[in-house]
C-alpha positions, 0 to 999 in steps of 0.5 A: 543875708549878711553873715557878719552881722547878728540880728537880735530882737528882744521879747515883744519886739517887732512890727505888729500887724492885723491881717484878716483878724489875725495878729502878725508880730513880725519878729524879723522882716525880709529887709533884716535878712537881705531878703532871705526870710521873714519870721512871724509870731502869728495869733489866729483867733478861733474861726479865723484863718487864711482862705485858699490861695497860692504864693508865686515865690514864697514858701511858708513853714508853720511851727505851732506853739499852742492851740490847733490849726487845720491846714488844707493842702494839695494832699488834703486836710491836716490838723496841727497842734503844739510842736507840729510843723507844716511846710507849704511850698511856693506854688501849692494851693493851701489854706488854714483855719483855727477850728478850735475854741482857743486862740492858736499861736505859731511861728511862721518862716516865709522865704524869701518873704518879701512878697508876703511882707508887702501883702501883709503890710498893705492888708493891715493898712487898707482892710479894716472892716468886712466890707474891705475884704473885697480888696484882698484879691487885688492886694494879693495879686500885687504881692504874688498871691492868687486867691482860689 
């Protein structure tokens, strides 16, 4: 990361992607941080989330802003609500889902984040309908993500 340059992203700024029905507002992408991390404002509608998967290189930290997100981790299930943090290290199999009745929002830091950013960008570009979901494992493989 360049230590001499500050990064400022105004409210609402960033790149918006749709990933498996969820909204990713990429507030900071790895290119902004010399590949150190990405920062995503994530909105998860009720009943949606990410299926069981593992990242080869990326670790994720979720800070729940509102609603609730249930995480499936190697240690079991945990439901996080506003103010809770769930850290998912690289290599560990995990999943998450909004089992609540209202949209959930979280800030997600992914480090180093380059694989995840490539994956999310390609999913947004190519997966537009449920029939396209068959592409997800192939796209994941290129992004260092193995679906289980």
